[in-house]
C-alpha positions in Angstrom: 7.0 -59.1 -100.6 7.6 -62.7 -99.7 9.1 -63.7 -96.3 12.8 -64.2 -96.7 14.2 -67.7 -96.2 16.0 -67.9 -92.9 18.3 -70.8 -91.9 17.5 -72.6 -88.7 20.4 -71.0 -86.7 19.5 -67.5 -87.7 15.8 -68.1 -87.0 16.7 -69.4 -83.5 18.9 -66.3 -82.9 16.1 -64.0 -84.0 13.6 -65.7 -81.8 16.0 -65.5 -78.8 16.5 -61.8 -79.5 12.7 -61.2 -79.7 12.2 -63.2 -76.4 14.9 -61.2 -74.6 13.2 -58.0 -75.8 9.8 -59.2 -74.6 11.3 -60.0 -71.2 13.0 -56.6 -71.1 9.7 -54.9 -72.0 7.7 -56.8 -69.3 10.3 -55.9 -66.7 10.1 -52.2 -67.7 6.3 -52.3 -67.7 5.8 -53.4 -64.1 2.7 -51.3 -64.0 0.9 -53.9 -66.2 -0.6 -56.4 -63.9 -0.4 -60.1 -64.6 -4.2 -60.6 -64.2 -4.8 -57.9 -66.9 -2.3 -59.7 -69.2 -4.2 -63.0 -68.6 -7.6 -61.4 -69.2 -6.5 -59.7 -72.4 -3.9 -62.0 -73.9 -4.3 -65.4 -72.2 -0.8 -65.4 -70.7 1.3 -63.5 -68.2 4.8 -63.4 -66.8 4.2 -66.5 -64.8 3.1 -68.4 -67.9 6.3 -67.2 -69.6 8.4 -68.5 -66.7 6.6 -71.9 -66.8 7.3 -72.1 -70.6 10.9 -71.3 -69.9 11.2 -73.9 -67.3 9.5 -76.5 -69.5 12.0 -75.7 -72.3 14.9 -76.1 -69.9 13.5 -79.4 -68.8 13.2 -80.5 -72.4 17.0 -79.9 -72.7 17.7 -81.9 -69.5 18.2 -78.8 -67.4 16.6 -78.8 -63.9 15.1 -75.4 -63.2 12.8 -74.7 -60.3 9.7 -72.5 -60.6 11.2 -69.8 -58.4 14.4 -69.8 -60.5 12.5 -69.6 -63.7 10.3 -66.7 -62.4 13.5 -64.8 -61.3 14.8 -65.1 -64.8 11.6 -63.6 -66.2 11.0 -61.0 -63.4 14.6 -60.0 -63.0 14.2 -60.4 -59.2 12.7 -63.0 -56.8 9.0 -63.3 -57.5 8.0 -62.4 -53.9 10.0 -59.2 -54.2 8.3 -58.3 -57.5 4.9 -59.0 -55.9 5.7 -56.7 -53.0 6.9 -53.9 -55.2 4.4 -54.1 -58.1 1.5 -56.4 -57.7 -1.9 -54.8 -56.7 -4.9 -56.6 -55.3 -7.1 -57.9 -58.1 -10.5 -56.3 -58.3 -13.7 -58.3 -58.3 -14.2 -57.5 -61.9 -10.6 -58.6 -62.8 -11.2 -61.9 -61.0 -14.5 -62.5 -62.6 -13.0 -61.8 -66.1 -10.2 -64.3 -65.3 -12.7 -67.0 -64.4 -14.4 -66.5 -67.8 -11.2 -66.2 -69.9 -8.6 -68.3 -68.1 -6.8 -70.9 -70.2 -7.8 -74.5 -69.5 -4.3 -75.3 -68.0 -4.8 -72.9 -65.1 
């Protein structure tokens, strides 16, 4: 079955809904560590917040890194770290060095 034609506004609304669902999912899955996401998928919550900030800047909206992270994490980043982030193992750090994107 061919992909239906979708007008630009509807496409943007669908993309926004999918983004909101992704953020909701990541907030609910605080057990999933950022380093594991980076090692498996090449991005993490911090990447998502940087992309959000960059998109805001592209629209002329000044948004700090801490503010963008709070939008993604649903709380200040330091609070999320204290509640959910575990110390990365030597194996996780080694895998990150091998797999990390060039922009990190």
